[in-house]
C-alpha positions as CSV (number, residue, x, y, z in Angstrom):
1,M,-66.3,-3.1,44.1
2,A,-69.7,-1.5,43.8
3,K,-72.0,-2.8,41.1
4,L,-74.5,-0.6,39.2
5,K,-77.7,-2.1,37.9
6,P,-79.4,0.4,35.6
7,L,-83.2,0.6,35.4
8,D,-85.4,0.3,32.4
9,D,-83.8,1.4,29.1
10,R,-80.7,3.0,30.8
11,V,-77.1,1.9,30.2
12,V,-73.9,2.6,32.1
13,V,-71.0,3.7,29.9
14,Q,-67.4,4.1,30.8
15,P,-66.0,6.9,28.6
16,L,-62.9,6.1,26.6
17,E,-60.0,8.5,27.1
18,R,-59.2,11.1,24.5
19,E,-55.7,11.3,23.0
20,D,-53.2,13.5,24.8
21,K,-51.7,14.7,21.5
22,T,-52.8,15.5,18.0
23,K,-52.0,13.6,14.9
24,G,-49.3,16.2,14.2
25,G,-47.6,15.4,17.5
26,I,-48.8,18.5,19.5
27,F,-49.5,17.6,23.2
28,L,-52.8,19.0,24.5
29,P,-53.2,20.5,27.9
30,E,-56.0,19.1,30.1
31,T,-58.1,22.3,29.5
32,A,-58.0,21.8,25.7
33,K,-59.3,18.3,25.6
34,E,-62.8,17.7,24.5
35,K,-65.2,15.6,26.5
36,P,-65.1,12.0,25.2
37,Q,-68.0,10.9,23.0
38,Q,-67.1,7.3,22.8
39,G,-67.3,4.7,25.6
40,K,-67.8,1.1,26.5
41,V,-71.1,-0.3,27.8
42,V,-70.4,-1.8,31.2
43,A,-74.1,-2.5,32.2
44,T,-77.6,-2.4,30.7
45,G,-81.0,-2.3,32.2
46,P,-83.8,-4.9,31.4
47,G,-85.4,-2.6,28.8
48,K,-88.3,-0.1,28.7
49,L,-91.6,-1.4,30.1
50,L,-94.2,-1.2,27.4
51,D,-97.9,-0.6,27.9
52,S,-98.5,-4.3,27.2
53,G,-96.4,-5.2,30.2
54,E,-93.6,-6.6,28.2
55,R,-90.0,-5.2,28.1
56,A,-88.6,-3.7,24.9
57,K,-85.3,-5.4,24.0
58,L,-82.2,-3.1,24.1
59,N,-80.1,-2.8,21.0
60,V,-76.8,-2.6,22.9
61,K,-75.2,-5.1,25.3
62,K,-72.3,-5.1,27.8
63,G,-69.0,-4.7,26.0
64,N,-70.3,-2.7,23.0
65,V,-68.3,0.4,22.1
66,V,-70.8,3.2,21.5
67,I,-70.8,6.9,20.4
68,F,-73.0,9.3,22.4
69,A,-73.9,13.0,22.3
70,K,-71.2,15.3,23.9
71,Y,-73.2,16.3,27.0
72,S,-75.6,13.4,27.4
73,G,-76.0,11.2,30.5
74,S,-75.5,11.7,34.2
75,E,-71.9,11.6,35.5
76,V,-71.3,9.3,38.5
77,E,-68.1,8.1,40.1
78,V,-68.0,4.4,41.3
79,D,-64.8,3.0,42.9
80,G,-62.8,5.9,41.4
81,K,-64.0,5.4,37.9
82,E,-65.9,8.1,36.0
83,L,-69.1,6.6,34.5
84,L,-72.1,7.9,32.6
85,I,-75.7,6.7,33.1
86,M,-77.9,7.5,30.1
87,R,-81.0,6.3,28.2
88,E,-80.4,4.0,25.3
89,S,-82.0,6.7,23.1
90,D,-79.0,9.0,24.0
91,L,-76.7,6.6,22.2
92,L,-76.0,7.6,18.6
93,A,-74.2,4.5,17.2
94,V,-72.5,1.2,18.0
95,V,-68.9,1.0,16.8
96,E,-68.3,-2.3,14.9
97,G,-65.1,-3.9,13.9
């Protein structure tokens, strides 16, 4: 299995699948599904390099479930899995609980 190691303040996110049917029980065709906006962090970079030469600590870690903007990140496929690589600043929130 290939392993991605993101650089600086980038994170690798595996998008979570959207539901195939609505709360009312209507099944959605593939074309009607929206892009997922929630995913699981599978790798993080070391943090942004500051002018002082130190690294800024990231606020997310591997395993966090996060919410991100609909069209953010760069899509890549690794070992048949669709992944997104994005800057930590593209993340909107961490889902807790």
